[in-house]
N, CA, C and O atoms as CSV, one atom per row, in Angstrom:
chain,resi,resn,atom,element,x,y,z
A,1,MET,N,N,98.779,110.345,89.315
A,1,MET,CA,C,100.442,110.054,88.947
A,1,MET,C,C,100.540,109.847,91.146
A,1,MET,O,O,100.556,108.672,91.513
A,2,ALA,N,N,100.567,110.384,91.716
A,2,ALA,CA,C,100.239,110.189,93.149
A,2,ALA,C,C,100.042,109.361,93.634
A,2,ALA,O,O,100.318,109.346,94.833
A,3,GLY,N,N,99.256,107.778,92.815
A,3,GLY,CA,C,98.853,106.508,93.230
A,3,GLY,C,C,99.592,105.957,93.362
A,3,GLY,O,O,99.929,105.253,94.313
A,4,LEU,N,N,100.305,106.287,91.800
A,4,LEU,CA,C,101.866,105.642,91.358
A,4,LEU,C,C,102.308,105.525,92.130
A,4,LEU,O,O,102.448,104.394,92.597
A,5,LEU,N,N,102.856,106.756,92.810
A,5,LEU,CA,C,103.828,106.902,93.323
A,5,LEU,C,C,104.384,106.276,94.729
A,5,LEU,O,O,105.446,105.932,95.247
A,6,ALA,N,N,102.659,106.367,95.082
A,6,ALA,CA,C,102.519,106.000,96.092
A,6,ALA,C,C,103.474,103.941,96.073
A,6,ALA,O,O,104.456,103.431,96.613
A,7,ALA,N,N,102.465,103.520,95.189
A,7,ALA,CA,C,102.162,102.481,94.155
A,7,ALA,C,C,103.700,102.014,94.634
A,7,ALA,O,O,103.894,101.265,95.592
A,8,LEU,N,N,104.724,102.570,93.824
A,8,LEU,CA,C,106.096,101.948,93.519
A,8,LEU,C,C,106.853,102.640,94.451
A,8,LEU,O,O,107.928,103.011,93.979
A,9,PHE,N,N,106.679,102.929,95.559
A,9,PHE,CA,C,107.769,103.627,96.692
A,9,PHE,C,C,106.859,101.999,97.840
A,9,PHE,O,O,107.301,101.690,98.947
A,10,ALA,N,N,105.941,101.450,97.340
A,10,ALA,CA,C,105.286,100.409,98.552
A,10,ALA,C,C,105.902,99.117,97.758
A,10,ALA,O,O,106.378,98.144,98.342
A,11,ILE,N,N,105.849,99.206,96.858
A,11,ILE,CA,C,106.976,97.867,96.054
A,11,ILE,C,C,108.043,97.877,96.497
A,11,ILE,O,O,108.381,96.758,96.883
A,12,VAL,N,N,108.773,98.638,96.635
A,12,VAL,CA,C,110.034,99.282,97.056
A,12,VAL,C,C,110.625,98.738,98.575
A,12,VAL,O,O,111.469,97.935,98.971
A,13,LEU,N,N,109.574,99.755,99.207
A,13,LEU,CA,C,109.684,99.047,100.715
A,13,LEU,C,C,109.605,97.615,100.643
A,13,LEU,O,O,110.493,96.946,101.172
A,14,ASN,N,N,108.532,97.006,99.981
A,14,ASN,CA,C,108.269,95.261,100.288
A,14,ASN,C,C,109.814,94.847,99.425
A,14,ASN,O,O,110.078,93.646,99.367
A,15,TRP,N,N,110.572,95.613,98.925
A,15,TRP,CA,C,111.542,94.667,97.752
A,15,TRP,C,C,112.667,94.539,99.047
A,15,TRP,O,O,113.039,93.426,99.417
A,16,ILE,N,N,113.135,95.718,99.654
A,16,ILE,CA,C,113.993,96.056,100.265
A,16,ILE,C,C,114.355,94.797,101.488
A,16,ILE,O,O,115.405,94.154,101.454
A,17,PRO,N,N,113.128,94.569,102.691
A,17,PRO,CA,C,113.275,93.540,103.026
A,17,PRO,C,C,113.658,92.023,103.093
A,17,PRO,O,O,114.385,91.433,103.893
A,18,GLU,N,N,113.060,91.638,102.177
A,18,GLU,CA,C,112.767,90.419,101.700
A,18,GLU,C,C,113.832,90.365,100.627
A,18,GLU,O,O,114.569,89.386,100.749
A,19,TRP,N,N,114.087,91.109,99.674
A,19,TRP,CA,C,115.193,90.517,98.627
A,19,TRP,C,C,114.286,89.899,97.438
A,19,TRP,O,O,114.663,89.111,96.570
A,20,ASN,N,N,112.795,90.537,97.642
A,20,ASN,CA,C,112.273,89.206,96.984
A,20,ASN,C,C,111.485,90.613,95.747
A,20,ASN,O,O,111.387,91.794,96.078
A,21,PHE,N,N,111.111,90.146,94.614
A,21,PHE,CA,C,110.646,91.008,93.526
A,21,PHE,C,C,109.244,90.305,92.927
A,21,PHE,O,O,109.490,89.430,92.098
A,22,ASP,N,N,108.245,90.461,93.116
A,22,ASP,CA,C,106.988,89.835,92.708
A,22,ASP,C,C,106.450,90.790,91.217
A,22,ASP,O,O,105.502,91.519,90.927
A,23,LEU,N,N,107.236,90.457,90.789
A,23,LEU,CA,C,106.274,91.151,89.112
A,23,LEU,C,C,104.683,91.048,89.270
A,23,LEU,O,O,104.211,92.179,89.385
A,24,LYS,N,N,103.808,90.143,89.307
A,24,LYS,CA,C,102.555,90.038,89.225
A,24,LYS,C,C,102.058,90.864,90.328
A,24,LYS,O,O,101.301,91.779,90.005
A,25,HIS,N,N,102.340,90.714,91.572
A,25,HIS,CA,C,101.696,91.916,92.448
A,25,HIS,C,C,102.257,93.202,91.875
A,25,HIS,O,O,101.450,94.130,91.813
A,26,SER,N,N,103.171,93.372,91.555
A,26,SER,CA,C,103.789,95.027,90.994
A,26,SER,C,C,103.248,96.074,89.638
A,26,SER,O,O,103.082,97.272,89.409
A,27,LEU,N,N,103.132,94.967,89.062
A,27,LEU,CA,C,101.843,95.118,88.395
A,27,LEU,C,C,100.755,95.406,88.349
A,27,LEU,O,O,100.275,96.091,87.445
A,28,LEU,N,N,100.009,94.860,89.497
A,28,LEU,CA,C,98.932,95.137,90.167
A,28,LEU,C,C,98.723,96.198,90.342
A,28,LEU,O,O,98.076,96.971,89.635
A,29,LEU,N,N,99.432,96.447,91.660
A,29,LEU,CA,C,99.966,97.694,92.175
A,29,LEU,C,C,99.510,98.651,91.140
A,29,LEU,O,O,98.382,99.052,90.855
A,30,CYS,N,N,100.584,98.889,90.692
A,30,CYS,CA,C,100.899,99.513,89.760
A,30,CYS,C,C,99.384,100.298,88.588
A,30,CYS,O,O,99.069,101.487,88.542
A,31,THR,N,N,98.786,99.213,87.857
A,31,THR,CA,C,98.318,99.367,86.865
A,31,THR,C,C,96.415,99.249,88.310
A,31,THR,O,O,95.659,98.466,87.736
A,32,SER,N,N,96.099,99.470,88.925
A,32,SER,CA,C,95.149,99.422,89.846
A,32,SER,C,C,95.123,100.199,89.857
A,32,SER,O,O,94.098,100.707,89.404
A,33,SER,N,N,96.421,101.282,90.480
A,33,SER,CA,C,96.360,102.743,91.367
A,33,SER,C,C,96.235,103.394,89.901
A,33,SER,O,O,95.485,104.370,89.945
A,34,VAL,N,N,96.674,103.180,88.801
A,34,VAL,CA,C,96.357,104.055,87.157
A,34,VAL,C,C,95.050,104.134,86.958
A,34,VAL,O,O,94.474,105.155,86.582
A,35,LEU,N,N,94.462,102.937,87.227
A,35,LEU,CA,C,93.183,102.731,86.237
A,35,LEU,C,C,92.429,103.457,87.813
A,35,LEU,O,O,91.703,104.368,87.415
A,36,THR,N,N,92.400,103.429,88.376
A,36,THR,CA,C,91.667,103.922,89.654
A,36,THR,C,C,91.591,105.185,89.559
A,36,THR,O,O,90.485,105.605,89.900
A,37,ALA,N,N,92.649,106.322,89.083
A,37,ALA,CA,C,92.879,107.138,88.343
A,37,ALA,C,C,92.451,107.680,87.335
A,37,ALA,O,O,92.121,108.865,87.284
A,38,ALA,N,N,92.405,106.891,86.419
A,38,ALA,CA,C,91.542,107.204,85.125
A,38,ALA,C,C,89.729,107.105,84.845
A,38,ALA,O,O,88.852,107.635,84.163
A,39,ILE,N,N,89.945,105.870,86.055
A,39,ILE,CA,C,87.982,105.711,86.531
A,39,ILE,C,C,87.465,107.605,87.399
A,39,ILE,O,O,86.646,108.520,87.481
A,40,ALA,N,N,88.066,107.342,87.593
A,40,ALA,CA,C,87.956,108.934,88.713
A,40,ALA,C,C,88.201,110.062,87.485
A,40,ALA,O,O,87.264,110.849,87.354
A,41,SER,N,N,89.438,110.258,86.490
A,41,SER,CA,C,89.266,111.456,85.710
A,41,SER,C,C,88.262,110.691,84.342
A,41,SER,O,O,88.028,111.291,83.293
A,42,PHE,N,N,87.866,109.548,84.591
A,42,PHE,CA,C,86.443,109.374,83.245
A,42,PHE,C,C,85.025,110.119,84.582
A,42,PHE,O,O,84.052,110.716,84.121
A,43,PHE,N,N,85.104,110.026,85.333
A,43,PHE,CA,C,83.815,110.628,86.099
A,43,PHE,C,C,83.575,111.985,86.218
A,43,PHE,O,O,82.651,112.798,86.219
A,44,LEU,N,N,84.847,111.900,86.324
A,44,LEU,CA,C,85.489,113.363,87.156
A,44,LEU,C,C,85.230,114.436,85.704
A,44,LEU,O,O,84.646,115.518,85.639
A,45,SER,N,N,85.752,113.828,84.896
A,45,SER,CA,C,86.337,115.143,83.505
A,45,SER,C,C,85.999,115.192,82.415
A,45,SER,O,O,84.772,115.222,82.321
A,46,ARG,N,N,86.623,115.221,81.311
A,46,ARG,CA,C,85.399,114.868,79.495
A,46,ARG,C,C,86.779,113.526,79.511
A,46,ARG,O,O,87.751,113.137,80.159
A,47,TRP,N,N,86.023,113.272,78.369
A,47,TRP,CA,C,87.503,112.626,77.382
A,47,TRP,C,C,88.457,112.103,76.851
A,47,TRP,O,O,88.934,110.973,76.748
A,48,PRO,N,N,88.767,113.566,76.372
A,48,PRO,CA,C,90.122,114.049,76.823
A,48,PRO,C,C,91.215,113.429,77.477
A,48,PRO,O,O,92.153,112.845,76.935
A,49,PHE,N,N,90.950,113.666,79.104
A,49,PHE,CA,C,91.757,113.260,80.024
A,49,PHE,C,C,91.580,111.764,79.746
A,49,PHE,O,O,92.276,111.266,78.861
A,50,LEU,N,N,90.832,111.112,80.327
A,50,LEU,CA,C,90.442,109.459,79.708
A,50,LEU,C,C,91.611,109.744,78.800
A,50,LEU,O,O,92.385,110.377,79.517
A,51,LEU,N,N,92.145,109.617,77.624
A,51,LEU,CA,C,92.640,109.456,77.053
A,51,LEU,C,C,93.719,109.624,77.355
A,51,LEU,O,O,94.519,108.739,77.053
A,52,THR,N,N,94.301,111.063,78.223
A,52,THR,CA,C,95.588,111.018,78.314
A,52,THR,C,C,95.793,110.069,79.778
A,52,THR,O,O,96.991,110.194,80.035
A,53,THR,N,N,95.206,109.244,80.767
A,53,THR,CA,C,95.402,108.608,81.846
A,53,THR,C,C,95.235,107.407,81.062
A,53,THR,O,O,95.523,106.469,81.805
A,54,VAL,N,N,94.851,106.909,79.720
A,54,VAL,CA,C,95.073,105.663,79.037
A,54,VAL,C,C,96.198,105.433,78.809
A,54,VAL,O,O,96.746,104.465,79.337
A,55,VAL,N,N,96.942,106.376,77.844
A,55,VAL,CA,C,98.329,106.594,77.457
A,55,VAL,C,C,99.420,106.407,78.554
A,55,VAL,O,O,100.557,105.940,78.483
A,56,VAL,N,N,98.583,107.012,79.768
A,56,VAL,CA,C,99.501,107.248,81.233
A,56,VAL,C,C,99.800,105.362,81.148
A,56,VAL,O,O,100.739,104.870,80.523
A,57,VAL,N,N,98.672,104.491,81.996
A,57,VAL,CA,C,98.754,103.131,81.970
A,57,VAL,C,C,99.495,102.798,81.404
A,57,VAL,O,O,100.598,102.465,81.837
A,58,VAL,N,N,99.126,102.772,80.183
A,58,VAL,CA,C,100.079,102.268,78.858
A,58,VAL,C,C,101.848,102.182,79.060
A,58,VAL,O,O,102.505,101.155,78.893
A,59,VAL,N,N,102.463,103.679,79.502
A,59,VAL,CA,C,103.600,104.192,79.805
A,59,VAL,C,C,104.108,103.886,81.067
A,59,VAL,O,O,105.301,103.930,81.365
A,60,VAL,N,N,102.825,103.452,82.095
A,60,VAL,CA,C,103.443,102.911,83.832
A,60,VAL,C,C,103.594,101.341,83.497
A,60,VAL,O,O,104.301,100.553,84.126
A,61,VAL,N,N,102.658,100.998,82.200
A,61,VAL,CA,C,103.061,99.233,82.465
A,61,VAL,C,C,104.094,98.925,81.855
A,61,VAL,O,O,104.726,97.908,82.137
A,62,VAL,N,N,104.390,99.630,81.053
A,62,VAL,CA,C,105.860,99.252,79.429
A,62,VAL,C,C,107.003,99.582,80.774
A,62,VAL,O,O,107.981,98.834,80.785
A,63,VAL,N,N,106.911,100.912,82.169
A,63,VAL,CA,C,107.784,101.069,82.852
A,63,VAL,C,C,108.631,100.228,83.819
A,63,VAL,O,O,109.805,100.099,84.167
A,64,VAL,N,N,107.397,99.721,84.070
A,64,VAL,CA,C,107.387,98.882,85.258
A,64,VAL,C,C,107.786,97.445,84.860
A,64,VAL,O,O,108.241,96.792,85.799
A,65,VAL,N,N,107.699,96.662,83.388
A,65,VAL,CA,C,107.892,95.716,82.998
A,65,VAL,C,C,109.476,96.041,82.503
A,65,VAL,O,O,110.228,95.151,82.105
A,66,VAL,N,N,109.735,97.019,82.567
A,66,VAL,CA,C,111.448,97.261,81.989
A,66,VAL,C,C,111.919,96.953,83.229
A,66,VAL,O,O,112.510,95.897,83.456
A,67,VAL,N,N,111.656,97.992,84.252
A,67,VAL,CA,C,112.604,97.831,85.418
A,67,VAL,C,C,112.704,96.072,86.290
A,67,VAL,O,O,113.572,95.526,86.972
A,68,ALA,N,N,110.894,95.534,85.653
A,68,ALA,CA,C,111.647,94.715,86.188
A,68,ALA,C,C,112.339,93.672,85.532
A,68,ALA,O,O,112.929,92.951,86.337
A,69,VAL,N,N,112.448,93.400,84.554
A,69,VAL,CA,C,113.541,93.040,83.761
A,69,VAL,C,C,115.259,92.871,84.430
A,69,VAL,O,O,116.173,92.052,84.531
A,70,VAL,N,N,114.836,94.499,84.820
A,70,VAL,CA,C,116.402,94.894,84.612
A,70,VAL,C,C,116.609,94.538,86.590
A,70,VAL,O,O,117.747,94.318,87.003
A,71,VAL,N,N,115.880,94.534,87.198
A,71,VAL,CA,C,115.911,94.115,88.743
A,71,VAL,C,C,115.989,92.656,88.610
A,71,VAL,O,O,116.943,92.202,89.243
A,72,VAL,N,N,114.964,91.362,87.700
A,72,VAL,CA,C,115.576,90.111,87.718
A,72,VAL,C,C,116.844,90.000,86.713
A,72,VAL,O,O,117.255,88.840,86.688
A,73,ALA,N,N,117.307,90.553,86.187
A,73,ALA,CA,C,118.980,90.524,85.169
A,73,ALA,C,C,119.839,90.976,86.509
A,73,ALA,O,O,120.644,90.133,86.905
A,74,VAL,N,N,119.748,92.311,87.306
A,74,VAL,CA,C,120.888,91.988,88.225
A,74,VAL,C,C,120.341,91.147,89.347
A,74,VAL,O,O,120.603,91.930,90.260
A,75,VAL,N,N,119.826,90.220,89.887
A,75,VAL,CA,C,119.517,89.369,90.506
A,75,VAL,C,C,120.259,87.852,89.755
A,75,VAL,O,O,121.162,87.124,90.167
A,76,VAL,N,N,119.824,87.825,89.109
A,76,VAL,CA,C,120.255,86.735,88.449
A,76,VAL,C,C,121.777,86.328,88.507
A,76,VAL,O,O,122.353,85.250,88.657
A,77,THR,N,N,122.310,87.990,88.276
A,77,THR,CA,C,124.265,88.071,88.190
A,77,THR,C,C,124.399,88.290,88.929
A,77,THR,O,O,125.602,88.492,89.094
A,78,VAL,N,N,123.484,88.545,90.306
A,78,VAL,CA,C,124.330,89.042,91.669
A,78,VAL,C,C,124.333,87.085,91.868
A,78,VAL,O,O,125.277,86.656,92.531
A,79,MET,N,N,123.483,86.193,91.400
A,79,MET,CA,C,123.569,84.784,91.996
A,79,MET,C,C,124.124,84.373,91.349
A,79,MET,O,O,124.721,83.487,91.961
A,80,ILE,N,N,124.525,84.369,90.014
A,80,ILE,CA,C,125.160,83.708,89.465
A,80,ILE,C,C,127.208,84.011,90.028
A,80,ILE,O,O,127.999,83.080,90.179
A,81,MET,N,N,127.562,85.518,90.217
A,81,MET,CA,C,128.593,86.054,91.178
A,81,MET,C,C,128.706,85.164,92.231
A,81,MET,O,O,129.832,84.739,92.489
A,82,VAL,N,N,127.723,84.786,92.913
A,82,VAL,CA,C,127.898,84.321,94.269
A,82,VAL,C,C,128.182,82.517,94.469
A,82,VAL,O,O,128.850,81.838,95.249
A,83,VAL,N,N,127.525,82.311,93.627
A,83,VAL,CA,C,128.049,80.811,92.421
A,83,VAL,C,C,129.201,80.582,92.424
A,83,VAL,O,O,129.702,79.510,92.761
A,84,VAL,N,N,129.735,81.477,92.080
A,84,VAL,CA,C,131.035,81.416,91.055
A,84,VAL,C,C,132.386,81.186,92.714
A,84,VAL,O,O,133.202,80.406,93.204
A,85,VAL,N,N,131.980,82.024,92.832
A,85,VAL,CA,C,132.838,83.016,94.478
A,85,VAL,C,C,132.850,81.818,95.538
A,85,VAL,O,O,133.716,81.537,96.367
A,86,VAL,N,N,131.224,80.992,95.170
A,86,VAL,CA,C,131.267,79.521,96.295
A,86,VAL,C,C,132.404,78.789,95.949
A,86,VAL,O,O,133.331,78.556,96.725
A,87,VAL,N,N,132.313,78.303,94.392
A,87,VAL,CA,C,132.461,77.350,93.753
A,87,VAL,C,C,134.288,77.682,94.062
A,87,VAL,O,O,135.024,76.729,94.318
A,88,VAL,N,N,134.801,79.014,93.998
A,88,VAL,CA,C,136.776,78.826,93.508
A,88,VAL,C,C,137.027,78.509,95.202
A,88,VAL,O,O,137.999,77.832,95.535
A,89,LEU,N,N,135.877,79.165,96.439
A,89,LEU,CA,C,136.206,78.946,97.406
A,89,LEU,C,C,136.305,77.719,98.047
A,89,LEU,O,O,136.721,77.659,99.204
């Protein structure tokens, strides 16, 4: 979970100064952090923990995709508003 939070924090810190959200890099970063935890759980624990980790991976990927879609929708909306303001002025 800490790896996922660190990945999300890194995504936000990368997005703020550049105003550029790269979905592929974000998914790769989040998935790799959770997958690393799943592999560690597999080798250090037992199968039920691995199953729980796989469920967490699926949930994380779905959440990241939903957040990415919302961010893209907001960015597109802002861009449309800017174009409308420029055309009107």
